[in-house]
N, C-alpha and C positions, 0 to 999 in steps of 0.2 A: 228776529226777521233779521238774515245777513244779505248782502248781495246777491250771496249766491243762491240764492233761493228763487230768484228771477233769470239766472241763467236759461233755463228752458226757455221762457218766454223771449226776450232778447233774441234768442237763437230762432226761433220760429219767425219771428218778426223780420228779422234780417235775411232770413231763405225766401220768405215771400216778397218782401221788398225787391231783393237782388232778382228774383225771377219776373215780378212784373217791370221793372226797370229794364232787365235785357228786352222783353217782348215790344216794349214803348222803343227802344230804340232800332230796332230791326223793322217795325212797323215805319216808324220814320225814315229811315233806308232805302225802303220798298218804296215810298209814296216820293222822295227825293227822284229815285231813279226812273219811276215811271211819269213824273215831268218831264224827267228832264229828255229820255228817250221822245215822249210825244213832240216834246219843242222839235228834236233833231229830225224826227219822220214825219210832221206834220199830220201827227195823229191825236188821240185824246185818250187822257188817264183819267176813268173814274175811282176813285180810293173804295173801297168795299167796307162791309161791317165788324161785325166781332169774328165771325169764322172765315170770313172772305177778305183776300188783298187787292181786292178790285180787279178790273181790267184793264187793259191799254190796247186800243184799238188803232193801227197804222193802214195806210198804205205803202206798200215797197215793192217796188219793180213792177206797177200794175197789179198786184194782187192785194186783196183784201185780208190784213192777219189779225188777228185776234189773240189776245194773252191773259189768260185767265189766272189768276193766281189763287191757291187754295191753301187755306193756312191750317195749322195743325190741332186737332180736337183729341176726343179719345177714342173715335173710330177711324181716324185715316192720319198719317204723314203730310207733312207740306208738300203740294207738286205744284207746278207749273205745266199749265197745257197751252199748247201754241198750236191754233187752227187757220188753217189757211182754205180760204173760198176759191176753187177751180171755177172755170168759166164755162167748162163742159164737162160732163162726166167721164173721171180716170179710164182708161183701154181697161188696166187690170187694177183688180182690186188686190191688195195685201194687206196682213196685219203682222207686224214684225216686232219681237222685241229681245234684250240684251245684244249679243254677238251680229246676227242676223240684220238687226237693226241699222249696227256700228258698219257692217259690211256696207249695207245700201247707201248710208251716210257718216261717213267716216269723222266729220263733225262732232257727232253727237259723244263720243270717245270721252272728251272731258267730264260729260254730264253723268255716265253711267257709273255704276258701282256694282259689287258682288250681290248685296243685299237689295239693290234697287235699280233694276235695270231700266235703261230708256224704253219707251214703246212709240213705234211709227207706225200708223195706218192710213191707210185709204180706202175710202168707200164713198159712195157714187161722187158728188163733186164736193168731197171734204178730205183735206190732208189735215191729219192729227199727230202732233209730236209730243209727248208726254213725260216730262223730266221730274225725277227727285228733288226736292228742294226746289226754293225759290231763286230765282234770279236778281240780286239785288245792287247789279250795276247797271248804268246806264249804257256802257259799252256792250255790254255784256247782251243786253236787251236788243241794241241795234245788230249787233253781230248774228243773234238768232234769226233776226226779221230777215235779214239778208240772207242767211243761208236756208232757212223755208221759203223764202220765195224762190232763190236759185231751185231747189229741190220741188216745188210747186211745178215750174218750167220741164223740169224732165218728167215729172209723172205724167203731164197731163199731154206731152206731145205723144205720138204712136212709136 
């Protein structure tokens, strides 16, 4: 037996180890960004389990805002949902995707893609923004919280 007989096994271990290490690094980046954003916005970050990146709850501009981080698995890709609770029901309900959502909230342009459009929805007393991918920077989370708070103020006023 030579060392060449073990190349496929070494390659398999390297690939699996690399994927595991990458996932671990990304999870640590999310936890660091979540705790830092929570400290900046006087909120709380609760880490998630195997399929959830956790939740970040903040109060920004007088609005309660919750970030839900969904990790990818075989049935879905990773995404970030941002929910703002309005103090009274919205005057007009709407559900916008892609270009329509960007026309309503231009700051969403950076998070939209051809195959993964952003989604903006207002139903009853809830404003929800769905982004493809997970925002793993504290600055990005703080910026999103302030933009969603500003949009909640626009949606709630008649």
